[in-house]
C-alpha positions in Angstrom: 34.2 11.9 -27.1 33.2 15.0 -29.0 36.3 15.8 -31.2 35.4 19.4 -31.1 35.7 19.6 -27.5 39.4 17.9 -27.8 40.7 19.1 -31.2 41.4 22.9 -31.8 42.5 23.5 -35.5 44.1 26.9 -36.8 43.5 26.8 -40.5 45.6 28.9 -43.3 42.5 30.6 -44.0 41.2 31.9 -41.1 37.6 33.3 -40.4 37.6 36.5 -38.7 34.0 38.4 -38.4 32.9 41.8 -38.7 32.3 42.1 -35.0 34.0 43.7 -32.2 37.7 42.0 -31.2 36.0 41.0 -27.9 33.1 39.4 -29.7 35.6 37.5 -31.9 37.6 36.2 -29.4 34.5 35.2 -27.1 33.4 32.9 -30.1 36.1 30.7 -28.6 35.2 30.7 -25.1 31.9 32.8 -24.4 32.3 33.1 -20.6 35.9 34.4 -20.8 36.3 37.5 -19.0 38.5 40.6 -20.1 41.5 39.7 -18.1 41.3 36.2 -20.0 41.0 38.4 -23.3 44.0 40.7 -22.0 46.2 37.7 -21.3 45.7 35.8 -24.6 46.3 38.8 -26.5 49.4 39.2 -24.5 50.3 35.7 -25.5 49.9 36.4 -29.2 51.7 39.6 -29.0 48.7 42.0 -29.9 48.0 43.4 -26.3 50.0 46.8 -26.9 48.4 47.0 -30.2 45.0 46.6 -28.9 45.9 49.0 -25.9 47.1 52.0 -28.2 43.9 51.6 -30.2 41.2 54.2 -29.0 38.4 51.6 -29.0 40.8 48.8 -27.4 38.6 45.3 -27.3 35.9 47.0 -29.0 37.9 47.4 -32.3 36.3 45.8 -35.3 39.0 43.8 -37.4 36.6 43.8 -40.4 35.1 40.9 -42.3 37.9 38.2 -42.5 40.4 40.8 -40.8 40.1 43.2 -43.7 40.9 46.0 -41.3 44.1 44.7 -40.0 47.5 43.5 -41.1 47.6 39.4 -42.3 49.6 38.8 -39.3 47.0 40.5 -36.9 43.9 38.8 -38.3 46.1 35.5 -37.9 47.1 35.9 -34.2 43.1 37.1 -33.7 42.1 33.8 -34.7 44.9 32.0 -32.7 44.0 33.7 -29.4 40.5 32.6 -30.1 41.5 29.3 -30.7 43.6 29.1 -27.7 40.7 30.8 -25.3 38.9 27.5 -26.1 41.3 25.5 -24.4 41.6 22.3 -26.4 44.1 19.6 -25.3 45.1 18.9 -29.0 46.2 21.9 -31.3 46.7 21.5 -34.9 48.0 24.7 -36.2 48.5 25.3 -40.0 51.2 28.2 -40.5 50.6 30.0 -37.3 53.8 32.1 -37.5 52.9 33.4 -41.2 53.2 37.2 -41.5 55.2 37.4 -38.3 58.5 39.3 -37.5 61.2 37.1 -35.5 60.4 38.5 -32.2 56.9 37.9 -32.5 57.6 34.3 -33.6 59.2 34.0 -30.5 56.7 35.4 -28.1 54.1 33.4 -29.8 56.0 30.1 -29.6 56.7 30.8 -26.1 53.3 31.5 -25.2 52.1 28.1 -27.2 54.6 25.8 -25.5 53.3 27.3 -21.9 49.7 27.1 -23.0 50.1 23.4 -24.3 52.6 22.3 -21.7 50.1 19.3 -20.6 48.4 18.9 -24.3 49.7 18.1 -27.8 50.6 21.0 -30.2 51.1 19.9 -33.8 52.2 22.7 -36.1 52.8 22.7 -39.6 55.4 25.2 -40.7 57.6 26.2 -43.5 60.0 28.0 -41.4 62.3 25.0 -40.2 63.9 27.0 -37.7 60.8 27.4 -36.0 60.3 23.7 -36.1 63.5 22.7 -34.6 62.6 25.4 -31.9 59.6 24.0 -30.8 60.9 20.4 -30.7 63.6 21.6 -28.5 61.0 23.1 -26.3 58.9 20.0 -25.8 61.9 18.1 -25.6 63.9 19.9 -22.9 60.6 20.5 -20.7 
């Protein structure tokens, strides 16, 4: 086993690079098609925002996400991780900076994407933890 192929990790301090959005996302999967990029952006509730931007997939989020909000930067990093398709995901505060509706959308997408894998979330939001447990148990 090469653990890099098994475990995907989203830290609290994320890395966003001064590249286009598409290039940032493809760091998770260099062969990802534009369709896959749009799907993962939908999953992390960013697709509408990207479509509304004149540069769309070519927009630059800036070094460390300096040109986007904290919640947007975190979701870009999460989208990149999801494109890597690891069977085990360890996510540290993936819902930080997100409103309730967006948290629910992202949580539902995480549940769908990791249905056959293991999803470990560290969060200070107990309601989200309870909801995630209910999703996994009720599956």
